N, C-alpha and C positions, 0 to 999 in steps of 0.2 A: 404581566401588566403592560399596557401600551406605553411606549417610551415618549412621554410628553414632558413639557416644561411649563410650569405655571408662572404667571406674572403676578406679583403683588404690587399694586399701585397704591402708594401711600400719599395721602394729602393731609396737610396740616392746616387747621384753621384755628386762629386764636384772636382774642381781643387783648389789647395792651400796646406797648411801645414796639416799634420796629426800628432797629438800629443798623440795618444794612450789613450785617455780619459782625459788627462789634458787640462786645458785651454791653448790656444795658446797665442801668443803675442797680446796685446791689439791694437785696432784700425787698424787691418789688413783687407782690403777688400778681399773677396774671391767670386769666382763664385760658386753658389750653384744651383743644380738641384734637385728638389723634384718631383719624379714620382711614379706612383703606378698602380696597376691592381686590379680591383674589380671583384671577381668571386663568384660563388655559391659553398658552401662547399661540398654539396652532389653530385650535378650534374656537377660542375666545369663550368657551364655556366657563361658567362660574364654578368655584370650588367651595363647597360647603364644609363646615366643621373644622376649619383650620383654627388651631388654638393660638391666640395672640396674648403674650404676657408683656405688660408695660412696667418698666422699672425706672427708678431714679436713685442714684447713689447706691446701687447694689441691692436696694430693697424693692420687693415686688409690691406694686400699687394695685394693679388690676389684672385679672385673667378673664378673657372673653373669647368667644369663637365667632367665626363668620356665620351669618344667617343664611336663609334659603336663597338670598340674592347674592351671596358671596361677599357681603359687606360686613364691616365691623366699625364701631365708633365708640369713643369714650371721652368724656369731658371731665376736667378736674381743675382745681386751683393749685398752682405750683409756684415755688420760689426759685426753682432751678432753671438754668438755661439749657440743660442737657438731659434728655430722657433716652431710653433705649427700649426696643421691642424685640421679642424673640418669637419666631413663627414656627409652629410645629403642626404636622399632619401625619397620620399613620402611613400614608403612601409616599412620603417625601423625607428627604434628609432635613434635619433641623436647620433653620436659617436665622442667623443672628449671632450675637446681639447687633442690631442695627441702631447706630447712634443718631439721634435726631436733635438738632438745635431748635428749641422751642421759641426762639426769638423771631423766627421768620418762617414763612410757609415752605413746604417741600413737596415736590410733585415728581418723585423719582420712580423708576421701574425696578422691581426686585424679582428674582426668579427662584423658585423652589426646584430642587433637583430630585428626580424620582429616586426612591430608595433602592430600586433595582439596579441603579447605575453605580459602578465601582468608582469611588472617589479617592483622590490622592492629596496629601497635605502639601500646601504651598505656604512657605513662610517668607517674610521679608521685612525690610525697614525702609522708611522713606524720610527724606529731609529736603530742605532747600539746598540748591547747589551754591557753593561759595562763588561769589562774583569774580570775574576776571579783572585783575588790577595790574597796573604797571606804573613805574615812575617815568613820567614823560616830562622832559625839560622844554620849556617854552623857547621860541626862537629869538625872543628879545628879553632883555632884563629891564627895559624901560617900561615901567608900570603904566605909562600914559599912552603907549603905542598900541593901537588896536591890531590884534591878530586877525587873519582871514577867518570869517565866520563860517561855521559848519551848519548845514541844514538842520533844523530842529527834528525833522522826521526823515527817515530813510524810506525810499520807495519799496513797497511790499507788493509782490504779485499775488493776486487772489488764487487760491488753490481749492476753494470749496464752492459748492452751489447749494442753495436752499430749494427744496422741492416740496410742493404741497400736493398730496394725493386726494382723489375723490373718496377713497376708503382706505384710511391709513392703518395698516397692520404690518407686522414683522415679515410675514410671508411675501406680501407684495413688494415690500421694501427690498428684501433679499433678491427677489426675481429681477427687480429693476436695476439693482446694483450689478448683477451679472450681465444684464442686457447693455448697460452703459459702459461696462468694463472699468469702473472706477476702482480706486485703491481700497476704499472702505466707506462705511456709512455709520451714522448714529442717529437716533431719534431725539427730537426735541419736544418733550411733552408740553412745555409751556406754549410753544407756537403751533403745535400739532403738525410739525413739518419734519422732513428727513434731510439731514445734511450729508452730502456726498463729497468725499475728498478725491480729487482726480490725481492721476499719475503725472509725473513731470513731463512726459512726452505727449500728453493729451492737450488738445486745444479746448480751453474752457467754453468758448462760444459754441463750438461744434457739439460739445457734450450737452449744453443747454438746449440747442436745437433738437437734438435727438431725444432728450427728455420730454420736451414739449410735444413731440410727435407721438409719444406713448399714450395709449388710451386711458391709462390709470392716472395720468398726471394732469392736475388742474392748473398748476403754475410752477415756474422755475426761473431762478435768476441767481446772479453771483452773490455769494456771501462776502460782501466787501469788507476788507480789513478796516477795523476801527482804530484810529491813530491817537485817541485821546490819552492813552497811557504811555505814549512813547517818551523816551528820554529827552529832557529839555537841556540844552547846553547854553549857559549864559555867555555873554560876550566879553567877560572880564579876561584880560590877556594872560593871566597866570593860572587860570582855572585848570588847565590840563596838567599842572603840577600838583594839583590837589587830589592825589590818589585816594585819600581817605574818604572822599565823598562817594565815588562809585563802589568803594569797598563795602558799603552798607546798603547798596541799592537806593541811595538817596535821590539821584537824578530822576529815577522812575517815579518817585513819589511827588515831585514838584508839580507836575501838571494835574495830578489827582487833587492835590490840596488847592491849587489855584482855581479849580472849577467848583470846589465845595466849601472853602473856608468861610466861616461865619463871622469871625472876629479875630483881630490881632491879639497876641498873647504877650504878657509882660513877664520879663525874666530879670531877677536880681542876681548880679554877678558879684559875689563877695571875694575880693582879690586885692592886688596891689593897685597903684594908680594907673591911669590910662592916658595915652597920648590923645588928648581931646582935640588936637588940631590935625589928626591923621585924616587924609583925604578920603579914606575908605571907611571911616567911622563917623559919618555925619548924619546919615539918614535914619538909622534905627535906634539912636541913643537919646535918652531923656537926661539931659544935663541939669535940668531944674530940680528933679527929685534926687539926684546923686548926692551921696553923703560920705564924708570922711570921718570915720569913727576915731581915728588917731588924734586928729586936731579939732574934732567937734565942729566941723564946718562943711560947706558944700564944695570945697576945693579937692577934686580927685585927680587933677592933672598930674601926669607922671613927671617927676623931677629928673631932668637929664643931668646925670653926673658921670664923670669919666670912669669912675670905679663900678658903675652899674649901667652898662650900655644897653641892656635889654630889659624889656618890660613884660613881666609875666601876665599882668592884668590885661594889657593890650593884646597879647597873643591869644589868651583864652577868649576874650570878648570877640575878637575877629573871627575865630572858628565858628562862633554862634551866629554873629550878625553883621559881618562886613557887607557893605552895600553891593548888591548884585546888579548886573547889567548896566553898570556906569562906565564901562570901558576903562576901568582903573583897577589894577592889582588883582585881587582874588574875589571869590564870592563866598558869602556866608552860607552856612548850612540851612538857615531859615531866612526867607527874604522879607517877610512882613512880620516884624516883631519889635517890641519896645524893650530895650535893655536899660536897666537902671544900675549903674556902677555904684558899688558900696565898698569903699576902701577900708580894708581891715588888716592889710599887710603893708609894711614899710617898703619903700622903693629901693632901699640900699640892699645890695646883694649880701647874703650871708646873715642878714638880720631877720629873726623870726618875729611874727606878730605875737600878740598876747591873747590869752583866753578871754580877757575882758572885752577886747575889741571884737572878737568873734561873737560873743554873746550880744553885744550892742548891735552889731551888724545884722544878726538874725532878728533881733527885736525890731530894727528899723524896717527890714524887708517884710516882716509880718504886718507891721503897722501900715505899710503901703499897699497891703492886700495884693501882692504879686501872685502870679500863677505858678511860677517855678523859681527855685533858688538853686544856683550852681555854686558848688563848693569844690574848687580845684585846689584843695588844701587839706591838711589833716593834722592830728595830734597822736603821737605814738602811744602815750599812756596817760591815764587820769586816775586820781584817787576817787574813792566812792562818792564824796560830796560833790566834787567837780563833775564827775560822771553824771550824777543825778541832775545837776543844774543844766548841763548841756542837753541831756536827754529831754528834760522838761521843755526846753526851747524848741527842740525838734518836734516833739509831740504837739506843741502849741501851733506850729506851722502846719503840720499834717492835719490836725483837727479842723483847721480853717480851710482845708482843701488844697493847700499848697504842696506841690510835688517837690521833694528835695532830692537832688542828685549830687553825689560826691565822688571824688577820685578815691580809689581803693587804697592807693599808697604805692610808693616806690621803694625798692630794696628792702622789702619786708614780706614774709610769707602770709601773715594774717592782715586782714583789712584793718585800717586805722580808724580812729574816731574822726568825724561822725559817720563815716561810711559803714562801720560795723553795726550800727543800729538797724534793727529789722525794718524800721519805718523809712529808712533812707535807701535809695537805689544806688548801690555800690557799683562802680565801674572800673574794671581792669583794662589793661592795654594790650593790643595786638600789634604785630609788625606787618609790613607790606607783604610778607610771606604767609599771612593768615595763621600765624601761630602766636601763642601767648608770649608776650615780651618777657625776657629773663629779668627785667626790672620790676615787673608787676606783681602785686599781691594777688594771691589766688585763694587762700583759705577764707571761706565765707563769702566768696564772690561768684555769682552765677552769670553775670552779664559783662560782656567785653565789647570794646569798640577800638577802632584804630588809634593807637597812641604813638605809633612810629617806632623807630629804633635807630641804631647807629648807621645802618645802611640807607635808610630813607626816613627822614623826619616828617613832621607835620608842618606844612607851610601856613603861615598866618601873618597878620599884621604885627608890627613891632615898632620900637622907637630906638634903633641903634644909633651910634654916633655918626656913622657915615650917611645917615638920613635916607637910606634906601627904603626904610620903614617896613621891611618884610624880612622874616627869618624863619628857619626851620628849627623845631625842637621836638623832643619826644619825652613821653612819660604818661602816667595815668591822668595828669592834669590836662593833657591834650585829648584824652579819650572821653572824659566826663562831659565836656561841652557838646560833643556830638550826640550824646544821649539827651542832653538838655534840649538841643535843637529839635531832635526827633519828637520829644514830648510836646514841645511847642507846636509842631505841625499837627500832632494828634489832637491836641486840645483846641486848635483853631477850627478843626472839623467837628469835634465832639466836645464842646466846652464843659459838659456835665461830668466828664470822666474824673473820678476821684483818684487819689494817689494809689490806693490798693488796686483798682482796676487797671491803671496805667502800668504799674509794675508787673502785674500778672500778664498783661498783653505783651509787654516787651519780652518777657521770659518765654512765653509760649510760642512766640513767632521768631525767636532767635535761631541762628544757624549753628548746628552742631560743629564744634571745632575738632573734636577728637572722640573716637569710639571708646577710648579708655577713660575719658572724663566727660560723660554725657551731660553732666550738669553745667558745664561751661559752654555758653552759647554766645555767638557773635551777633551784635545788634543788626537786625534786618529792618531798616526803616520803612521800606515799601510794604512789607507784610504787616508790620505793626500798625501803620497808618490806615491800611485798607482792611484790617481785621481778617487777614487770610490765614486762618489756622490750618496747620497740617491735618488736624482731626477732621476738617471739612473737605478733604480731598475726595474727588470722584474717582473710584477705582473700577475700571470696566475691562472685562476679558471677553474678546470677540474671537470665536473659533474661526480660524482662517479657512479651513476646508468647508465649514458650514456657517457662513456669516450670519444666518438667522439665529444662531445659538449665541446669545450674548448674556454674560453673567455679570451682574452689577453687584460689586462687593462694597459699595459705598457704605460708610459707617463702621467699617471694621478696624479702623486705625485707632490704636490705643494711645494713651497719653505719652508713653515712651516712644511713640512713632514707629511701632512695629505692628505687623498684622499677620494673621494666620487664617487661612481659609482652605476649603477642600473643593477640588474641581474634578470633573471627569478627565480621562486621558485625552490628550489632543495638543495641537499647536495653536497658540493664542496670540493675538495682538493685544498686548496690555497697554491701556491708555490710562494715565493718571493726571488729573488736573484739578486746580482750584478755580472755580468760577468767581473771579474777584468782584466783578460788577454785577453779578447775579442776573445776567440777562438770558441765561439758558443756553448760551453759545460759547464755544471755545474761540476766543479772539484775542487781539493784541492786549497785553497786560495781564493775562491769566498765567498762573504757574502751570507748567506742563512738562510731561515726559512720556515717551512711549518706547516699547521694545517688544521683541518676540519672545514668548515664553513657551517652552516645551514641558508638558506635564505627563509623566508616566510613573511607573512603579519605582524606578531608580532615577528620578528627575534630577538633572544637573542644575536646575533652577530652584532647588529647595530653599535656598537662602538668597533672596533677591535684595539688592540695595539700590533703591531708586533715588534719583536726584532731580528735583524740580527746577527748571529754568524758567525765565520769563518768556512767554510766547511772543 
């Protein structure tokens, strides 16, 4: 048989909601049309009789074959956001399952490998890379002194050119790549263009001139770096001490939200009193709706007493919403938010709050119709009746669409109440070393966020006796508000997100902390806010010796973030990326990694472990 490679071009057309990569509302039926064209890569001849099987949740829905024009098409009504297709032909190895997100169109290229070609198994796992963090001490302890500002964006030199051909096909693209001497190329089906990556020693303008002189080239220009996803750095002088913010990729998310936020979100913080006169807690707080359940009044101001020099409520609230870009102190994790303090804990150290006040506080938050409730508190044990009553309050909040976030608990293995309820997002704590803190509960906890530790605490607002009004602390109480802030950012962009969707998104975009505990994941604010699931990674193998042989394994990533595929022997440039803004290009803000992979009978790369960084 002639050694050919077929291309399967999948196009998705559907009617319904488009959510830009996020999960849409649950239980919404939509009309989905899955269609495609099977052609030969080298001759562009159609391939007839290829069998296409469409599945959802492991059940076969339809089996159809390509017609005399090499096309197939199937429309149906679906409740699911994920479908998969399997491609089979007598002359080719089976291809699939190819996972397809039915919430938005896809126009990817897939290749069938001839059955006469010897294939070898390639296995691997993929995850987000853990961010680089360090404890940086500011040059000044004066919260009112402005530090030297850093530029918002770093200069990025362009390394790619966009080329439009008169007749775009893989053979011409490969020939042009060799003629230009570029490092690599990839096709952009959306634009109908070829993207060439130059070598470091090449002058990009010279490459463009050479490309424009080629008879097959219609147009060529720089693929300019897009900077809208770059890290934003506020001018608050102690921001650089807040290692917990970059530890969850939060700075990368701020510009995304700033460009897309639809409305501010309201958060109820059920905690102890707050220093209402704190200069960093003036912009984002609603003192009118604030409520003191202990004294049944609106006075939630923290009482300064010598025996309780620190304010838990002030510290927790500052992590969420301390005023940003005011050249004072620290920055809050979310910049445009309304925080309603509800006092349910006494200010005296060593004194616990009451179950009654917690129930009243929850009822008050529900009556105010807030979007999120933060509970950096917990109860070790409850009898059946009290358990039922507290659970009813939590269910009442969730039924109203309120997301409830709670600290998992300190110095206990099992999550405490109310974090242990399945409707509550339980949050454990991690250290600056990106390990689970030895103080944190872990049983029944899947999501973790920086809570600090003895070597590096979490800096936030406070009300100490010396009136510096900032301190460091550690515990799951410090981790929960980071999740609360991330949820506020998510809902500011997608207000319709319900509690179940939010929790699912946070867990699916979390970063694996340990291979031995895969269910424990670190909060990834940027991926959660942009809906950048690992399952949506583009996985492309380009044969280095024959650049026209490109094997697109997109859709092979399982829920456990592993993949297994089969490839012919050869040396490949493996490129893996998530197109965050879905513009069909690899640009700033996308998740990305690449490496060389050698495939043969005794492949040393049989078990790959890929880590995606932000491009």
